[in-house]
C-alpha positions in Angstrom: 209.4 5.8 10.9 209.9 2.1 10.3 213.0 0.4 9.0 213.2 -2.9 7.1 216.3 -4.7 6.2 217.0 -7.8 4.0 220.4 -9.0 4.6 222.4 -11.9 2.9 225.9 -12.9 3.4 227.4 -10.6 0.7 225.2 -7.5 0.9 222.2 -6.0 2.8 219.4 -3.7 1.7 217.7 -1.3 4.1 214.6 0.7 3.5 213.4 3.6 5.8 209.7 4.4 5.5 208.4 7.7 7.0 204.8 8.1 8.2 203.8 9.8 4.9 205.0 6.9 3.0 208.3 8.3 1.6 211.1 5.6 1.3 214.8 6.0 1.6 217.1 3.1 0.7 220.5 2.2 1.8 222.9 -0.6 0.7 225.4 -2.0 3.2 227.7 -5.1 3.6 226.0 -8.4 4.1 226.0 -9.9 7.6 225.7 -13.5 8.9 225.9 -13.8 12.7 227.6 -17.1 12.4 230.5 -16.0 10.1 230.8 -12.2 10.1 232.3 -9.8 12.7 229.6 -8.1 14.8 231.7 -5.1 15.6 232.6 -4.3 12.0 228.8 -4.5 11.0 227.9 -2.2 13.8 230.5 0.3 12.8 229.2 0.3 9.3 225.7 0.8 10.2 226.6 3.7 12.4 228.7 5.3 9.7 226.1 4.9 6.9 222.8 5.6 8.6 222.4 9.3 9.4 222.0 9.9 13.0 218.7 11.8 12.6 217.1 8.8 10.9 218.3 6.4 13.6 216.6 8.6 16.1 213.3 8.7 14.2 213.0 5.0 13.7 210.6 3.4 16.1 210.2 -0.1 14.5 212.8 -2.3 12.8 212.1 -5.5 11.0 215.3 -7.3 10.2 215.3 -10.3 7.8 218.7 -12.0 7.7 220.7 -14.9 6.9 221.8 -17.0 9.7 218.9 -15.9 11.9 217.0 -19.2 12.1 218.1 -20.0 15.8 216.7 -17.9 18.6 220.2 -17.2 20.1 221.3 -15.7 16.8 218.2 -13.6 16.6 219.0 -12.3 20.0 222.6 -11.5 19.0 221.3 -9.4 16.0 218.6 -7.8 18.0 221.2 -6.7 20.6 223.5 -5.3 17.9 220.7 -3.3 16.2 219.4 -2.0 19.5 222.7 -0.1 19.9 222.1 1.6 16.5 218.4 2.1 16.7 218.1 3.1 20.2 214.4 4.2 20.3 212.9 1.3 18.2 211.3 -2.0 18.9 213.2 -4.5 17.0 212.0 -7.9 15.3 214.5 -10.2 13.7 213.3 -12.8 11.2 214.8 -15.1 8.7 215.8 -13.9 5.2 213.6 -16.9 4.0 210.5 -15.2 5.5 211.5 -12.0 3.5 211.6 -14.1 0.4 208.1 -15.6 1.1 206.5 -12.3 1.9 208.0 -10.7 -1.2 207.1 -13.5 -3.7 204.1 -15.3 -2.2 202.5 -12.4 -0.3 199.5 -14.1 1.4 199.3 -17.1 -1.0 200.6 -20.7 -0.6 204.0 -21.3 -2.3 207.6 -22.7 -1.9 209.9 -19.8 -1.3 213.5 -20.3 -2.3 216.7 -18.2 -1.7 219.5 -18.6 -4.3 222.2 -16.1 -3.5 225.5 -16.6 -1.7 223.8 -19.6 -0.1 220.5 -21.2 -0.6 217.4 -22.0 1.6 213.8 -22.8 1.1 210.5 -23.4 2.8 206.8 -24.2 2.2 204.7 -21.2 3.0 201.0 -21.3 3.6 200.4 -17.6 3.1 201.3 -16.6 6.7 203.7 -19.2 8.1 206.1 -21.7 7.1 204.6 -25.2 7.5 207.7 -27.1 6.4 211.4 -26.4 5.6 214.0 -28.7 4.4 217.1 -28.2 6.6 219.7 -25.8 5.4 223.1 -27.2 6.0 225.1 -24.3 4.8 228.1 -24.2 2.5 229.9 -27.2 4.0 227.2 -29.8 3.5 224.4 -28.0 1.4 223.4 -24.8 -0.3 222.5 -26.4 -3.6 221.5 -23.8 -6.2 223.7 -21.1 -4.7 226.6 -19.2 -5.7 229.0 -20.9 -3.3 227.7 -24.3 -4.4 228.6 -23.3 -8.0 232.0 -22.2 -6.7 232.6 -25.6 -5.2 231.7 -27.3 -8.5 234.0 -25.2 -10.7 236.9 -25.4 -8.2 236.5 -29.2 -8.2 236.4 -29.3 -11.9 239.6 -27.3 -12.1 241.6 -29.5 -9.6 240.2 -32.8 -10.8 241.1 -32.0 -14.3 237.4 -32.0 -15.6 237.6 -28.4 -16.8 238.0 -28.1 -20.6 241.5 -26.9 -21.7 240.2 -23.7 -23.3 238.8 -22.6 -19.9 241.9 -23.2 -17.8 243.8 -20.1 -18.7 240.7 -17.7 -18.3 239.9 -19.4 -15.0 243.5 -18.9 -13.7 243.5 -15.3 -15.0 240.2 -14.8 -13.1 241.6 -16.3 -10.0 244.9 -14.3 -10.3 247.1 -17.5 -10.1 247.2 -21.2 -10.2 246.4 -24.0 -7.7 248.5 -22.8 -4.8 247.1 -19.3 -4.9 243.5 -20.7 -5.1 243.9 -23.0 -2.2 245.6 -20.2 -0.2 242.6 -17.9 -0.8 240.1 -20.7 -0.2 241.5 -21.6 3.2 242.4 -18.1 4.3 241.0 -17.9 7.8 240.6 -14.1 7.6 237.9 -14.3 5.0 234.3 -15.9 4.9 234.7 -19.1 2.7 231.1 -19.1 1.6 231.6 -15.6 0.2 234.8 -16.5 -1.5 233.1 -19.5 -3.1 230.2 -17.3 -4.4 232.8 -14.9 -6.0 233.1 -17.3 -8.9 229.7 -16.4 -10.1 231.1 -13.5 -12.3 233.3 -16.0 -14.0 230.1 -18.0 -14.9 228.6 -14.9 -16.3 231.6 -14.1 -18.5 231.7 -17.6 -19.9 228.0 -18.5 -19.8 228.0 -19.4 -23.6 230.5 -22.2 -22.9 228.8 -25.7 -22.8 230.9 -26.7 -19.7 229.7 -23.6 -17.7 226.2 -24.4 -18.8 226.6 -27.9 -17.6 227.7 -26.9 -14.2 224.9 -24.4 -14.0 222.3 -27.0 -14.8 223.8 -29.3 -12.3 223.7 -26.5 -9.7 219.9 -26.1 -10.2 219.1 -29.8 -10.6 220.9 -30.6 -7.4 218.7 -28.0 -5.7 215.6 -29.8 -7.1 216.9 -33.2 -6.0 218.1 -32.5 -2.5 215.7 -29.9 -1.5 212.5 -28.9 -3.5 211.5 -32.4 -4.3 211.1 -33.1 -0.6 208.1 -30.9 -0.1 204.6 -32.4 -0.2 202.7 -31.4 -3.5 205.9 -29.8 -4.8 204.8 -30.6 -8.4 201.5 -28.6 -8.1 202.8 -25.7 -5.8 204.3 -22.6 -7.3 208.0 -22.2 -6.6 209.3 -18.7 -6.2 212.9 -17.5 -6.1 214.8 -14.6 -4.6 218.4 -14.0 -5.2 221.2 -13.1 -7.7 221.8 -16.6 -8.9 218.3 -17.4 -9.7 217.7 -14.0 -11.3 220.8 -13.7 -13.5 220.6 -17.4 -14.5 216.8 -17.6 -14.8 217.0 -19.1 -18.2 218.7 -22.3 -16.9 216.6 -22.2 -13.8 213.3 -22.1 -15.7 214.5 -24.9 -18.0 215.4 -27.0 -15.1 211.9 -26.5 -13.5 210.2 -27.3 -16.8 212.2 -30.5 -17.2 211.2 -31.6 -13.8 207.6 -30.4 -14.5 207.6 -27.9 -11.7 205.6 -24.6 -11.6 207.9 -21.5 -11.8 206.6 -18.6 -9.9 208.2 -15.2 -9.3 211.9 -14.7 -9.7 213.3 -11.6 -8.1 216.9 -10.4 -7.9 216.1 -9.0 -4.3 212.8 -8.6 -2.4 213.0 -5.1 -0.9 210.6 -3.3 -3.3 208.0 -6.0 -2.6 208.8 -6.0 1.1 208.2 -2.3 1.3 204.7 -2.9 -0.2 204.0 -5.7 2.1 204.9 -3.7 5.2 202.6 -0.8 4.0 199.6 -3.1 3.9 197.1 -3.4 6.8 198.2 -7.0 7.7 201.9 -6.0 8.4 
């Protein structure tokens, strides 16, 4: 049996593929080795994955956010080896999962727009270029946490229209002081909290101001990231992630305005990853 995982910062999807092709799916909490507690993630995996499955798995391919550096790959590999004790374990970036799920074996720019964002130019097998991902502090354009920063700044700097202020404070559960308290609470992952404002965007997506922020979210992604790739005007750009999927109308309009080629837009890559790993090349 082989196991595949695609893990973002907010949630992770597992698929267990038996030798006869039967697939079992499992959803767990997200995990980033930079920002999440390793012990809590290990405990959840032990609780949620049946022991008999753990013992049958002989190969694990884990695609995860925060797994670009070899040291972090080693951390995750060590953690997973305690869960799947009879398996060979390979740890890759979530960006490679996005590329394999959307590009397959063709050239394209693969983009993740979920809690955070990332991108890379893929030649059908390997990444040949990747604009650095600076995370939620300095980057993540196009993501949920980037939108969170935009709307929080609009609220505090008095740019938010008056008819949105009360709904926004109701959504937060309080006013300025409570929002700052939650934002700088050291017991929670800041990037995840910032991304938690996406449901507010969904609730008020008909409001012109929310549409303006969403358009800026995607335009900043194009300006800071996508436009830096060679031949970006003629290379299909594919997206994976909840932000791209649920706000695809604004994303597609942004790409069209910039004369870019919109490829596949997937909420999550797991189904396509299962197909990829069942092919002879995997």
